[in-house]
C-alpha positions, 0 to 999 in steps of 0.5 A: 304164146307166139313168143314162147313158140319163137323162143323154142324155135330159136333154142332148137335152131341153136341146138341144131347149129351146135350139133352140126358144128360137133358133127363137122369136128368129128368128120374132120377128126375122122379124115385126119385119122384116115390120112394118118393111117394111110401115111403109116401104111405107105411108110410100112409099104416102102420099108418092106420093099 
């Protein structure tokens, strides 16, 4: 019984670690996209002057 609970807890922790890694990757992608958009807007702004 205890071994089964430990096994389930370990699987849960591994799932949480994978989810955190995925969310961090998505956050990094979002930040890069925001940077790319800001650079594009800055270029457009300079071109319109």
